C-alpha positions as CSV (number, residue, x, y, z in Angstrom):
1,X,0.0,-0.4,0.2
2,X,0.9,3.7,0.3
3,X,2.4,5.7,2.7
4,X,1.1,8.7,3.2
5,X,1.7,12.0,4.0
6,X,-1.3,13.5,6.5
7,X,-1.6,17.0,7.8
8,X,-3.9,17.7,10.0
9,X,-4.8,20.1,13.1
10,X,-4.2,18.1,16.0
11,X,-7.2,17.0,18.3
12,X,-9.4,17.2,15.7
13,X,-12.2,14.8,15.4
14,X,-12.8,14.4,11.7
15,X,-9.2,13.8,11.0
16,X,-8.9,11.2,13.5
17,X,-11.7,9.6,11.5
18,X,-9.9,9.9,8.2
19,X,-6.5,8.5,9.3
20,X,-7.8,5.4,10.9
21,X,-9.9,4.7,7.3
22,X,-6.5,5.3,5.8
23,X,-4.4,2.3,8.4
24,X,-7.5,0.0,7.7
25,X,-7.1,0.5,3.7
26,X,-3.5,-1.1,4.5
27,X,-1.3,2.6,4.5
28,X,1.2,3.7,6.6
29,X,0.6,7.1,7.9
30,X,3.4,10.2,8.5
31,X,1.5,12.3,10.0
32,X,2.3,15.8,10.2
33,X,1.2,18.9,12.4
34,X,-1.0,21.4,10.2
35,X,-0.8,24.2,12.6
36,X,3.1,24.0,12.4
37,X,4.2,21.9,9.5
38,X,6.9,24.3,7.3
39,X,4.6,25.1,4.5
40,X,5.4,27.5,2.2
41,X,3.2,29.4,-0.1
42,X,4.0,27.5,-3.4
43,X,4.3,24.4,-1.2
44,X,0.5,25.3,0.3
45,X,-0.6,26.0,-3.1
46,X,0.7,22.4,-4.2
47,X,-2.1,20.7,-2.8
48,X,-4.9,22.5,-3.8
49,X,-4.2,21.9,-7.5
50,X,-7.4,23.2,-10.3
51,X,-10.1,23.3,-7.5
52,X,-11.2,27.3,-7.5
53,X,-10.1,29.4,-4.5
54,X,-12.8,28.8,-2.2
55,X,-12.1,25.2,-2.2
56,X,-9.8,25.6,-0.1
57,X,-10.6,26.7,3.2
58,X,-11.8,25.1,5.7
59,X,-15.5,26.8,6.0
60,X,-16.2,25.7,10.0
61,X,-13.3,27.8,10.6
62,X,-14.8,30.4,13.2
63,X,-13.5,33.2,10.9
64,X,-15.0,31.7,8.0
65,X,-18.5,31.2,10.3
66,X,-17.8,34.3,11.5
67,X,-17.1,36.5,8.2
68,X,-14.2,38.1,9.1
69,X,-12.4,36.1,6.0
70,X,-14.2,35.8,2.8
71,X,-12.9,32.9,0.8
72,X,-14.5,33.5,-2.3
73,X,-14.1,37.7,-2.9
74,X,-10.4,36.3,-1.9
75,X,-8.2,36.2,-5.0
76,X,-5.1,33.8,-4.9
77,X,-2.7,35.0,-3.3
78,X,-4.6,36.6,-0.9
79,X,-6.1,33.2,0.2
80,X,-2.5,31.6,0.4
81,X,-1.3,34.4,2.7
82,X,-4.7,34.0,4.8
83,X,-4.2,30.5,4.8
84,X,-0.2,30.4,5.8
85,X,-1.2,33.0,8.4
86,X,-4.3,31.2,10.2
87,X,-3.9,27.6,9.7
88,X,-7.2,26.8,11.2
89,X,-8.8,28.3,7.8
90,X,-6.9,25.5,5.5
91,X,-9.4,22.9,4.3
92,X,-7.8,19.2,5.8
93,X,-5.8,16.7,5.5
94,X,-3.5,17.3,3.7
95,X,-3.1,13.6,1.8
96,X,0.4,13.3,-0.6
97,X,1.8,10.7,-1.7
98,X,4.9,10.4,-4.0
99,X,4.3,13.8,-5.6
100,X,0.4,14.2,-6.0
101,X,-0.4,16.2,-3.6
102,X,-4.8,16.7,-2.2
103,X,-6.7,18.6,0.0
104,X,-9.7,17.7,1.9
105,X,-10.9,13.4,2.5
106,X,-12.6,13.0,-0.1
107,X,-13.0,9.2,-0.4
108,X,-14.0,8.7,-4.3
109,X,-11.0,10.5,-5.3
110,X,-9.1,8.7,-2.1
111,X,-10.1,5.2,-3.2
112,X,-8.8,5.8,-6.9
113,X,-6.0,7.5,-6.9
114,X,-4.3,5.0,-3.3
115,X,-7.1,2.3,-2.4
116,X,-9.6,3.1,0.3
117,X,-11.5,0.1,1.6
118,X,-10.0,-3.3,3.5
119,X,-11.6,-5.8,1.8
120,X,-13.7,-6.6,4.6
121,X,-17.6,-5.7,4.8
122,X,-19.0,-3.5,7.2
123,X,-20.3,-6.5,8.7
124,X,-17.1,-7.5,9.9
125,X,-15.9,-4.5,10.9
126,X,-19.6,-3.9,12.8
127,X,-18.7,-8.3,14.3
128,X,-15.6,-7.0,15.8
129,X,-16.9,-3.6,17.1
130,X,-15.4,-1.2,14.6
131,X,-17.0,1.5,12.7
132,X,-14.8,2.6,10.5
133,X,-16.0,3.8,7.1
134,X,-18.0,7.3,7.7
135,X,-21.4,6.4,8.2
136,X,-24.0,5.6,10.5
137,X,-25.3,2.2,11.8
138,X,-28.0,1.2,15.1
139,X,-27.7,-1.7,16.4
140,X,-30.4,-3.3,15.8
141,X,-32.6,-4.7,18.3
142,X,-32.6,-8.1,19.2
143,X,-35.0,-11.0,17.5
144,X,-38.1,-11.4,20.4
């Protein structure tokens, strides 16, 4: 499987689940703290590919929610400066495998790129008491 460089924010529950999915699929993770990572403007820009500037942002960041940062109103240079100044604004995780880089956790893109399934069925995972594949399940009541 792949060696995945995974930039995340410490304590982010979504990133924790995403890391679990990658490990369950057999990938080796190299974890990096997005808050302290040595990122340059060009290095950060490489994670966004041809995505529109507004898609580079974490829409749940406090500055975006409050309206003090308006991602859709920024040009590329302004967006990169804002993202480097406040790492919470970056849409995460940032993922790198080899020379390819992506932002955000899109299961479809990741599965096509590096594979995101372990070959185990949902029922197999639940038999072990582990649900790591990002959807909700409810325990069925025993038959009477």
